[in-house]
VMD Tcl script that draws the C-alpha trace (Angstrom):
set ca {
  {-0.05 -0.13 -0.06}
  {1.47 3.28 -1.05}
  {0.50 6.94 -0.01}
  {0.75 9.86 -2.26}
  {0.34 13.55 -1.41}
  {-2.27 15.75 -3.16}
  {-1.48 19.29 -2.99}
  {-4.35 21.47 -2.15}
  {-4.76 25.10 -2.21}
  {-7.71 26.26 0.46}
  {-8.91 29.55 -0.32}
  {-11.24 31.41 2.28}
  {-11.06 29.04 5.23}
  {-11.18 31.76 7.98}
  {-14.65 31.98 7.72}
  {-17.29 30.12 9.65}
  {-18.08 27.38 7.04}
  {-14.83 27.01 5.31}
  {-12.89 26.64 8.70}
  {-15.32 24.25 10.51}
  {-16.69 22.17 7.83}
  {-14.20 22.18 5.15}
  {-10.88 22.32 6.96}
  {-11.32 21.01 10.46}
  {-14.20 18.49 9.93}
  {-13.05 17.58 6.32}
  {-9.29 17.91 5.48}
  {-7.78 17.89 8.87}
  {-10.18 14.80 9.87}
  {-9.07 13.17 6.39}
  {-5.21 13.77 7.63}
  {-5.99 12.51 11.01}
  {-7.56 9.25 9.64}
  {-4.42 8.67 7.46}
  {-5.79 9.85 4.13}
  {-8.34 8.95 1.55}
  {-8.27 4.98 0.54}
  {-8.38 4.42 -3.22}
  {-9.97 1.54 -4.94}
  {-6.61 -0.40 -5.12}
  {-5.71 0.15 -1.38}
  {-3.50 2.99 -1.71}
  {-3.83 6.35 0.48}
  {-3.90 9.92 -0.79}
  {-2.94 12.32 1.94}
  {-4.07 15.89 1.23}
  {-1.31 18.66 1.71}
  {-3.05 21.87 2.09}
  {-1.72 25.38 1.81}
  {-4.10 27.79 3.64}
  {-4.33 31.12 1.69}
  {-6.10 34.26 2.85}
  {-5.49 37.98 3.18}
  {-5.06 38.17 6.77}
  {-1.54 36.65 7.74}
  {-1.84 36.56 11.23}
  {-5.19 34.71 11.22}
  {-4.08 32.40 8.56}
  {-0.82 31.64 10.31}
  {-2.76 30.98 13.70}
  {-5.26 28.88 12.00}
  {-2.70 26.58 10.22}
  {-0.59 26.22 13.47}
  {-3.74 25.29 15.54}
  {-4.12 22.35 13.18}
  {-0.82 21.22 12.23}
  {-0.73 22.59 8.72}
  {2.88 23.71 7.71}
  {1.91 25.66 4.70}
  {0.04 29.13 4.61}
  {0.35 32.45 2.95}
  {-1.42 35.65 1.47}
  {-0.15 35.25 -2.20}
  {-2.64 33.26 -4.46}
  {-0.75 33.97 -7.48}
  {2.42 32.21 -5.94}
  {0.31 29.29 -4.67}
  {-1.36 29.08 -7.97}
  {2.05 28.79 -9.83}
  {3.24 25.81 -7.76}
  {2.91 22.75 -9.83}
  {2.71 20.61 -6.76}
  {-0.59 21.98 -5.65}
  {-3.00 20.47 -8.31}
  {-6.43 21.13 -6.53}
  {-7.69 24.74 -5.77}
  {-10.82 25.02 -3.17}
  {-12.65 28.12 -2.57}
  {-15.05 29.10 0.22}
  {-14.57 33.05 0.07}
  {-17.20 35.35 -1.23}
  {-19.73 34.14 -3.93}
  {-18.89 37.70 -5.91}
  {-15.44 36.67 -6.24}
  {-15.88 33.00 -6.71}
  {-16.21 32.90 -10.75}
  {-12.91 35.02 -11.05}
  {-11.00 32.79 -8.83}
  {-12.23 29.54 -10.34}
  {-11.40 30.76 -13.87}
  {-7.81 31.78 -12.68}
  {-7.29 28.55 -11.10}
  {-8.50 26.63 -14.17}
  {-6.05 28.83 -16.26}
  {-3.31 27.82 -14.02}
  {-4.24 24.07 -14.57}
  {-5.83 23.32 -11.42}
  {-8.72 21.18 -10.56}
  {-11.34 23.18 -8.76}
  {-13.75 22.64 -6.15}
  {-15.75 25.33 -4.40}
  {-18.83 26.45 -1.96}
  {-21.98 27.26 -3.21}
  {-23.51 29.28 -4.84}
  {-20.96 28.90 -7.50}
  {-21.73 32.66 -8.71}
  {-24.08 35.35 -8.06}
  {-25.90 35.28 -11.46}
  {-26.85 32.67 -13.72}
  {-24.90 34.03 -16.70}
  {-21.65 33.79 -14.77}
  {-22.52 30.35 -13.26}
  {-23.13 29.28 -16.86}
  {-19.80 30.62 -17.92}
  {-17.71 29.25 -15.40}
  {-19.17 25.80 -15.70}
  {-18.68 25.93 -19.63}
  {-15.02 27.02 -18.84}
  {-14.52 24.12 -16.38}
  {-15.95 21.55 -19.02}
  {-13.94 22.84 -21.67}
  {-10.72 22.68 -19.68}
  {-10.64 18.83 -19.09}
  {-9.88 19.50 -15.41}
  {-11.81 18.09 -12.57}
  {-14.54 20.31 -11.05}
  {-17.04 20.07 -8.27}
  {-19.59 21.97 -6.13}
  {-20.51 21.21 -2.63}
  {-23.70 19.67 -2.38}
  {-23.49 18.61 1.29}
  {-26.96 18.10 2.22}
  {-27.32 15.11 0.19}
  {-25.06 13.44 2.73}
  {-26.78 14.09 5.64}
  {-28.01 11.09 7.92}
  {-31.65 12.24 7.70}
  {-31.84 12.67 4.07}
  {-29.94 9.37 3.38}
  {-32.47 7.52 5.23}
  {-35.23 9.60 3.57}
  {-33.61 8.50 0.20}
  {-33.49 4.91 1.20}
  {-37.17 4.84 1.66}
  {-37.63 6.35 -1.74}
  {-35.60 3.80 -3.34}
  {-37.45 0.92 -1.49}
  {-40.48 2.20 -2.76}
  {-41.97 2.90 0.70}
  {-43.73 5.99 -0.53}
  {-45.61 4.49 -3.49}
  {-46.52 7.41 -5.72}
  {-44.86 10.55 -3.99}
  {-47.23 13.31 -3.87}
  {-45.85 16.18 -1.92}
  {-43.03 17.69 0.00}
  {-43.13 20.29 2.88}
  {-39.73 21.96 3.86}
  {-39.53 23.94 6.94}
  {-36.08 25.68 7.30}
  {-34.89 28.61 9.88}
  {-34.67 29.72 13.12}
  {-34.60 33.29 14.94}
  {-31.25 35.14 13.95}
  {-30.77 37.61 16.63}
  {-30.82 41.39 15.55}
  {-27.76 42.12 17.53}
  {-29.03 44.95 19.70}
  {-30.40 42.61 22.74}
  {-28.26 39.51 21.87}
  {-25.20 39.01 19.79}
  {-25.72 37.98 16.37}
  {-25.13 34.38 15.44}
  {-24.86 34.90 11.43}
  {-22.54 37.42 9.77}
  {-24.00 40.62 9.07}
  {-23.21 40.57 5.34}
  {-25.88 37.82 5.07}
  {-28.45 40.64 5.30}
  {-26.99 43.07 2.84}
  {-27.80 42.31 -0.84}
  {-24.58 44.35 -1.95}
  {-22.35 41.78 -0.31}
  {-23.88 38.78 -1.62}
  {-26.81 38.38 1.05}
  {-30.15 37.13 1.19}
  {-32.07 34.03 2.02}
  {-33.14 33.02 -1.76}
  {-29.51 33.28 -2.92}
  {-27.97 31.48 0.34}
  {-30.61 28.47 0.45}
  {-32.41 28.00 -3.01}
  {-29.05 26.48 -4.38}
  {-29.30 24.17 -1.82}
  {-32.82 23.21 -2.36}
  {-32.34 22.57 -6.05}
  {-29.94 19.74 -5.90}
  {-31.92 18.16 -2.80}
  {-35.29 18.52 -4.80}
  {-33.58 17.07 -8.24}
  {-31.83 14.21 -6.59}
  {-34.42 13.13 -3.97}
  {-37.86 14.20 -5.00}
  {-38.06 15.12 -8.78}
  {-36.71 17.58 -11.32}
  {-37.78 21.23 -10.67}
  {-40.32 22.38 -13.57}
  {-41.62 25.72 -12.12}
  {-41.60 27.85 -9.09}
  {-43.79 30.60 -7.36}
  {-41.94 32.51 -4.61}
  {-42.48 35.31 -2.35}
  {-39.30 36.88 -0.47}
  {-39.22 39.39 2.03}
  {-37.33 41.43 4.65}
  {-39.14 40.86 7.99}
  {-36.46 42.53 9.98}
  {-35.54 45.95 8.39}
  {-32.41 46.86 10.81}
  {-29.87 44.69 12.45}
  {-26.56 45.32 14.40}
  {-23.35 44.38 12.83}
  {-20.19 42.88 14.57}
  {-19.10 45.89 15.55}
  {-22.46 46.80 17.37}
  {-23.34 49.21 14.90}
  {-26.90 49.51 13.36}
  {-27.33 48.85 9.54}
  {-30.29 48.77 7.22}
  {-30.99 45.25 5.84}
  {-31.12 45.22 2.03}
  {-31.48 41.65 1.66}
  {-34.55 39.10 1.89}
  {-34.45 37.34 5.22}
  {-37.16 34.90 4.54}
  {-38.89 33.14 1.57}
  {-42.30 31.18 1.01}
  {-42.13 29.16 -2.44}
  {-44.11 26.35 -4.14}
  {-42.49 24.27 -6.70}
  {-43.82 21.96 -9.33}
  {-41.61 18.94 -9.86}
  {-41.51 15.97 -12.02}
  {-41.01 12.81 -9.88}
  {-38.48 9.96 -10.63}
  {-41.55 7.94 -11.82}
  {-42.74 10.86 -14.15}
  {-45.46 11.84 -11.86}
  {-45.99 15.48 -10.67}
  {-44.98 16.35 -7.12}
  {-45.53 19.68 -5.21}
  {-42.98 21.06 -3.17}
  {-43.72 23.78 -0.58}
  {-40.53 25.56 0.64}
  {-40.61 27.75 3.70}
  {-37.30 29.41 5.08}
  {-36.73 32.21 7.36}
  {-34.25 33.70 9.62}
  {-37.12 35.27 11.56}
  {-38.85 32.20 12.90}
  {-38.85 30.57 16.24}
  {-38.58 26.77 15.91}
  {-41.38 24.45 17.14}
  {-40.44 21.36 15.05}
  {-37.72 18.49 15.72}
  {-34.99 20.16 14.08}
  {-33.68 23.45 12.36}
  {-34.78 22.13 8.94}
  {-37.57 19.17 8.35}
  {-38.53 17.80 5.17}
  {-42.10 15.90 5.30}
  {-42.72 13.72 2.49}
  {-46.27 12.39 1.57}
  {-46.98 9.39 -0.61}
  {-49.78 7.12 -1.28}
  {-48.34 4.26 0.42}
  {-46.46 6.07 3.21}
  {-45.09 9.37 4.76}
  {-41.97 10.31 6.28}
  {-40.26 13.25 8.09}
  {-36.62 13.80 7.83}
  {-34.32 16.05 9.97}
  {-30.67 16.98 9.82}
  {-29.85 13.46 11.63}
  {-33.13 11.44 11.65}
  {-36.06 10.24 9.85}
  {-39.24 8.72 10.93}
  {-41.85 7.18 8.71}
  {-45.78 6.01 8.83}
  {-46.78 3.51 6.43}
  {-50.34 3.22 4.76}
  {-51.23 0.45 7.14}
  {-50.41 2.26 10.05}
  {-52.02 5.29 9.63}
  {-54.19 6.56 12.30}
  {-57.92 7.55 11.75}
  {-58.41 10.84 13.33}
  {-61.79 12.55 13.01}
  {-62.28 16.29 12.82}
  {-64.29 17.42 15.85}
  {-63.57 21.11 16.85}
  {-65.84 20.69 19.93}
  {-63.66 17.99 21.76}
  {-60.33 18.13 22.59}
  {-58.07 15.79 20.52}
  {-56.74 12.81 22.56}
  {-54.26 11.54 19.89}
  {-50.66 11.98 20.13}
  {-49.63 12.23 16.75}
  {-45.92 12.27 17.12}
  {-46.08 8.85 18.80}
  {-47.49 7.27 15.56}
  {-44.53 7.30 13.72}
  {-41.75 4.99 13.52}
  {-38.13 5.82 13.64}
  {-35.81 4.83 10.65}
  {-33.12 3.19 12.50}
  {-29.25 3.93 11.71}
  {-28.12 1.11 9.65}
  {-24.59 2.50 9.32}
  {-22.18 5.04 10.79}
  {-22.95 8.46 9.32}
  {-19.79 10.44 8.79}
  {-19.52 14.32 8.11}
  {-21.34 15.06 4.95}
  {-18.52 17.78 3.74}
  {-15.87 15.23 4.44}
  {-17.71 12.56 2.60}
  {-18.05 14.74 -0.62}
  {-14.43 15.89 -0.02}
  {-13.35 12.16 -0.23}
  {-15.62 11.60 -3.32}
  {-13.76 14.48 -4.97}
  {-10.33 13.48 -4.00}
  {-10.97 10.05 -5.37}
  {-12.27 11.68 -8.71}
  {-9.24 13.87 -9.04}
  {-6.78 10.91 -8.28}
  {-8.26 7.91 -9.90}
  {-11.08 9.17 -12.06}
  {-13.67 7.74 -9.92}
  {-17.34 8.64 -11.02}
  {-18.46 12.07 -9.65}
  {-21.68 13.91 -10.64}
  {-21.71 17.05 -8.24}
  {-20.05 19.06 -10.93}
  {-20.21 22.86 -11.68}
  {-23.02 22.58 -14.19}
  {-24.92 20.95 -11.18}
  {-24.03 23.93 -9.41}
  {-25.35 26.34 -12.01}
  {-28.61 24.60 -11.80}
  {-28.80 26.02 -8.09}
  {-28.00 29.62 -9.29}
  {-30.79 29.20 -11.81}
  {-33.37 28.15 -9.18}
  {-32.14 31.37 -7.31}
  {-32.86 33.53 -10.56}
  {-36.24 32.02 -11.18}
  {-37.32 32.55 -7.62}
  {-36.05 35.97 -7.57}
  {-37.85 36.70 -10.86}
  {-41.12 35.17 -9.46}
  {-41.10 37.34 -6.47}
  {-40.19 40.43 -8.66}
  {-43.04 39.79 -11.21}
  {-45.44 38.06 -8.67}
  {-46.03 34.96 -11.10}
  {-44.99 31.41 -11.71}
  {-41.79 31.10 -13.48}
  {-40.76 27.96 -15.63}
  {-37.27 26.16 -14.92}
  {-35.94 25.09 -18.19}
  {-33.09 22.63 -18.73}
  {-29.89 24.36 -18.86}
  {-27.43 23.40 -22.05}
  {-23.86 23.28 -21.34}
}
mol new
graphics top color blue
foreach p $ca { graphics top sphere $p radius 0.5 }
foreach p [lrange $ca 0 end-1] q [lrange $ca 1 end] { graphics top cylinder $p $q radius 0.2 }
display resetview
């Protein structure tokens, strides 16, 4: 068994997502486990260099996690032939430019989503990546959540029968910053800085819908800014220019060709009264299921209770007890780490890989159609993209 190094440029990993999910829980975890195992038993050890604007912050992060290489010069890092993969988790506005720069330097590219702020930019960088012959991928982490993997197992087993509908509920209360400290960056609520619920979350829902429930065909969406003023990291008030909630209905074509209706509610101005910060409730002719981030519970046709509507008598049924947990059938690793391992195998041994930049462009397309629907107050079709 041999071990080979994989030089990896990691850009934008001082932010919350880049640091926690991609650096610490993915690349550092992979290094600690001895690398990624290939199909022939050989190992690939990621050898990252951390690149960012703040030298002090980058050096401290590298030292804290036993990484010997760091710097502030992206051009120099891209010029190093030993580093063959470029990863970006920086700002969305800069992402297409950085990816194009890395592709011109002959690097395989992997990035956070959304891959761009506009569909035109997303299509352009996806086509550039395809024409380059290099490997490319976009993060689609929610497909690897334990709850959604259990839900997908039910779907593949035919548990739902004909799938009818999906109700997605996402969100929690993000503190404004005056009474309690904020728990999300202030740029999330400024459109000029790439903020907004629709831009942030619709790119997620696109790949979740397409892969697990059905291809998105059309959407009707209403966005809003419920909280017009928030306080930033320095405690200074600022006007919110981006949407902090959105309410959408989408028409899907299910995997069996039948229509599926999806309702998508997402808000940073809601208080949670459900099992998790996000829930996916799926109804089908033969059964229903509700998935959270980590769990899934189901109710089959033959186990469905028989409630009777009577507003004059207090209901005595405990509906939450009428569902069965879908058991853990395996150990579920971190979803970001799993996709990193897939991408590394794709780069090193050309293993199959489906979560490419064109798939990332589909997410940006749903963002744009949702924004168009909100602006024009109408249903908008979501046509197939041609690459």
